C-alpha positions in Angstrom: -28.9 -8.0 11.0 -28.6 -5.1 8.8 -27.6 -1.9 10.4 -29.6 1.7 9.8 -28.3 4.8 9.3 -29.6 8.2 9.5 -27.3 9.6 7.3 -25.7 12.8 8.3 -24.6 15.8 6.2 -20.3 14.9 5.2 -18.0 16.9 7.4 -16.3 19.4 5.6 -13.1 17.3 5.9 -14.2 14.4 3.9 -15.1 16.0 1.2 -11.6 15.2 -0.5 -12.2 11.0 0.1 -12.9 9.7 -3.3 -16.1 7.5 -3.5 -16.0 3.7 -2.3 -18.4 2.1 -4.5 -19.7 -0.6 -6.7 -16.9 -2.3 -8.7 -18.7 -6.3 -8.3 -19.0 -5.3 -5.1 -17.3 -2.0 -3.8 -14.0 -0.6 -4.6 -11.6 2.2 -3.3 -11.4 4.7 -6.7 -7.9 6.0 -7.7 -7.4 9.7 -6.5 -4.1 10.3 -5.0 -4.4 11.2 -1.4 -7.8 9.0 -0.6 -8.5 11.1 3.0 -7.4 15.1 1.4 -5.3 17.3 2.8 -8.0 18.2 5.7 -8.0 14.6 7.2 -8.6 15.2 10.8 -5.3 15.4 12.8 -6.6 13.6 15.9 -7.4 9.9 13.9 -4.7 7.4 14.6 -6.4 4.4 13.5 -7.8 3.2 10.5 -9.5 0.2 10.3 -11.1 -1.7 7.4 -13.9 -4.2 7.8 -15.4 -7.0 5.8 -19.0 -5.4 7.0 -20.7 -2.4 7.7 -19.5 -0.7 10.2 -21.5 -0.9 14.1 -19.4 1.5 15.7 -21.0 4.8 17.8 -20.3 7.9 16.0 -20.1 10.3 13.1 -21.2 7.8 10.2 -20.9 9.1 6.5 -21.5 7.6 2.9 -18.9 6.8 0.8 -20.7 4.7 -1.3 -20.7 5.4 -5.3 -23.7 3.8 -6.8 -25.8 1.7 -4.6 -26.2 3.7 -1.5 -25.0 3.0 1.7 -23.1 0.4 -0.1 -19.4 1.4 2.0 -20.2 3.0 5.2 -17.8 4.7 7.5 -17.5 5.5 11.0 -15.5 8.5 12.9 -15.3 7.5 16.7 -16.6 10.3 19.3 -13.0 11.1 20.2 -12.2 11.3 16.5 -9.3 9.3 16.9 -10.3 5.8 15.1 -12.3 6.1 11.5 -13.7 2.5 10.9 -14.2 2.0 6.8 -16.5 -1.1 5.6 -18.7 -2.8 3.5 -20.4 -6.3 3.4 -18.2 -8.6 1.8 -15.3 -6.2 2.0 -14.2 -3.8 -0.4 -12.4 -4.1 -3.7 -9.4 -2.0 -4.6 -9.0 0.0 -7.8 -6.2 -1.4 -10.0 -4.6 1.5 -9.6 -4.2 2.2 -5.7 -0.7 4.4 -5.9 -0.8 7.5 -3.6 -3.7 5.9 -1.6 -2.5 7.0 2.3 0.2 9.1 1.0 1.3 11.7 3.3 -1.1 10.8 6.7 1.4 11.9 9.0 -0.4 11.6 12.2 -1.9 7.9 11.5 -0.4 4.9 14.2 -1.9 2.0 12.8 -3.7 1.4 9.5 -5.6 -2.2 9.9 -6.9 -4.6 7.1 -8.8 -6.9 8.5 -9.0 -10.7 6.9 -10.8 -10.2 4.0 -11.6 -6.7 4.1 -9.6 -5.0 1.4 -9.3 -6.7 -1.6 -6.9 -6.4 -4.2 -6.8 -9.2 -6.7 -6.9 -6.9 -9.6 -4.5 -4.2 -8.2 -1.6 -3.2 -10.4 0.0 -0.5 -8.8 1.0 -0.3 -5.3 3.6 2.9 -5.7 3.3 5.3 -3.0 1.0 3.9 -1.2 2.0 4.7 2.2 5.1 6.8 1.6 5.3 9.5 4.3 2.8 7.9 6.5 5.2 9.3 9.2 3.8 8.4 12.7 2.7 4.9 11.2 4.1 2.4 13.5 3.0 -1.2 12.9 1.6 -2.4 9.6 0.0 -5.8 8.3 -0.4 -6.6 4.8 -0.8 -10.2 4.7 -4.0 -10.1 3.4 -3.0 -8.7 0.1 -3.1 -10.4 -3.4 -0.1 -9.2 -5.7 -0.5 -11.3 -9.0 -1.1 -8.8 -11.2 0.8 -5.9 -9.3 4.0 -4.5 -11.6 4.2 -1.1 -9.5 5.9 -0.9 -5.9 8.0 1.7 -6.0 8.0 3.9 -2.7 5.2 2.0 -1.1 6.4 2.1 2.3 9.3 4.8 1.8 9.5 7.8 4.3 7.8 5.2 6.8 10.4 6.5 9.4 8.6 5.2 12.9 7.6 2.2 11.2 8.7 -0.8 13.5 6.8 -4.1 12.9 6.1 -4.6 8.6 4.5 -8.2 8.2 4.3 -9.1 4.4 3.3 -12.5 4.6 3.0 -14.1 1.3 3.0 -11.2 -0.1 5.4 -11.4 -3.5 7.1 -9.6 -6.4 6.6 -11.8 -9.5 8.3 -11.6 -12.8 5.8 -9.3 -14.8 3.3 -10.7 -16.1 1.8 -7.3 -16.9 2.1 -6.6 -20.5 1.9 -3.3 -22.1 2.3 -1.5 -25.7 4.5 1.5 -27.0 5.1 3.2 -30.2 8.0 4.1 -32.2 9.0 7.1 -33.8 7.1 5.9 -36.8 4.2 5.1 -35.0 4.4 1.4 -35.1 3.5 -0.3 -32.6 5.4 -3.1 -30.3 4.4 -5.1 -27.2 6.7 -5.3 -24.1 6.3 -7.1 -20.6 7.0 -5.3 -18.0 9.4 -5.8 -15.2 8.1 -5.2 -11.5 9.2 -1.7 -10.3 11.0 -1.8 -6.4 13.1 1.1 -6.3 12.8 2.8 -3.1 10.3 0.8 -1.9 11.3 0.5 1.7 13.4 3.8 1.2 13.7 5.5 5.1 12.2 3.4 6.9 14.6 4.2 10.3 12.9 2.4 12.8 12.3 -1.2 11.0 15.1 -4.2 12.5 14.1 -6.9 10.6 12.2 -7.7 7.5 10.8 -11.0 5.8 10.9 -10.8 1.8 11.7 -14.2 1.3 8.6 -14.3 -1.0 9.9 -12.2 -3.1 11.1 -13.3 -6.7 13.1 -10.9 -8.3 14.5 -12.5 -11.4 12.9 -9.8 -13.7 14.0 -6.6 -11.7 16.4 -4.0 -13.0 16.0 -1.6 -10.7 16.8 -1.8 -7.4 18.1 1.7 -6.5 17.6 3.2 -3.2 15.5 0.1 -2.0 16.2 -0.3 1.4 18.0 3.4 1.7 18.8 5.1 4.8 17.6 1.8 6.6 19.4 2.8 9.6 18.2 0.4 12.3 17.5 -2.8 9.8 20.0 -5.8 11.5 18.1 -8.5 9.5 17.1 -9.0 5.6 15.9 -12.5 4.9 15.6 -13.1 1.3 14.9 -15.9 -0.6 16.6 -18.3 -3.3 14.4 -16.0 -5.8 15.8 -12.8 -4.9 18.2 -12.2 -7.2 20.3 -9.3 -8.7 20.7 -9.1 -12.5 24.3 -8.0 -13.9 22.2 -5.4 -15.9 20.4 -4.0 -12.7 21.1 -0.5 -11.3 21.7 -1.1 -7.8 22.5 2.6 -6.4 22.2 3.6 -3.4 20.5 -0.4 -2.7 21.4 -0.2 0.8 23.0 3.3 1.3 22.3 4.3 5.3 22.0 0.8 6.6 24.5 1.0 9.2 23.6 -2.2 11.2 23.3 -4.8 8.4 25.7 -6.9 7.1 25.8 -6.2 3.5 28.4 -8.8 3.2 25.7 -11.6 3.0 23.7 -9.8 1.1 22.9 -10.8 -2.8 25.3 -9.8 -5.5 25.0 -9.3 -9.2 25.0 -12.3 -11.2 
């Protein structure tokens, strides 16, 4: 049964929200800082749903295109924000900076099949400086099209649990085109960017990257810098470091990690 909505006036703090609208199903549009700088400071949790939210509270339309296709609901105590659409939301191809700087948020929940990243190419800075975020699972994310992962979780200093599941770094299937000084075009195959990906995750004690394939990565700069409580780092056979790769500060500040067991440059 569908939910009937009486659309209230959009709260002032929500005016910086980008539209969540139609592209196939729905999508979060690219706009650095999805919740703007005026997000309600009481919000502690954001939950994405694969259906329209039916929680009681302040509801408002985030749709672009089809009215009421994507709805958000702020709980009465303003601690929970629910965002949902029937069939889930398709993330845009560029999701960089999406949640960056939401310093009061303690948890972001992606319920299964609620947030589709099949076509997302850029995850850089996505959760950067979510300083109160304590747990996060991105096991439902699909990253086969993605190239940019740099700073994705950097600065999440309170993050104690990060579940990646089958989340993986692939071999760089993205092709691009550049121009030389004579304006002649040439194609290149992009290498995945993972520099500073986990930098400043001070509270993480374990990390499972066994699904990562880094055979084409050339920049590991600051990847785990200042992960000062990291004790267990699980790497798979495809996590290799090329001889021409930049590894500056890759493990700087990892005081509790046995770096003698880490991979060396080939």
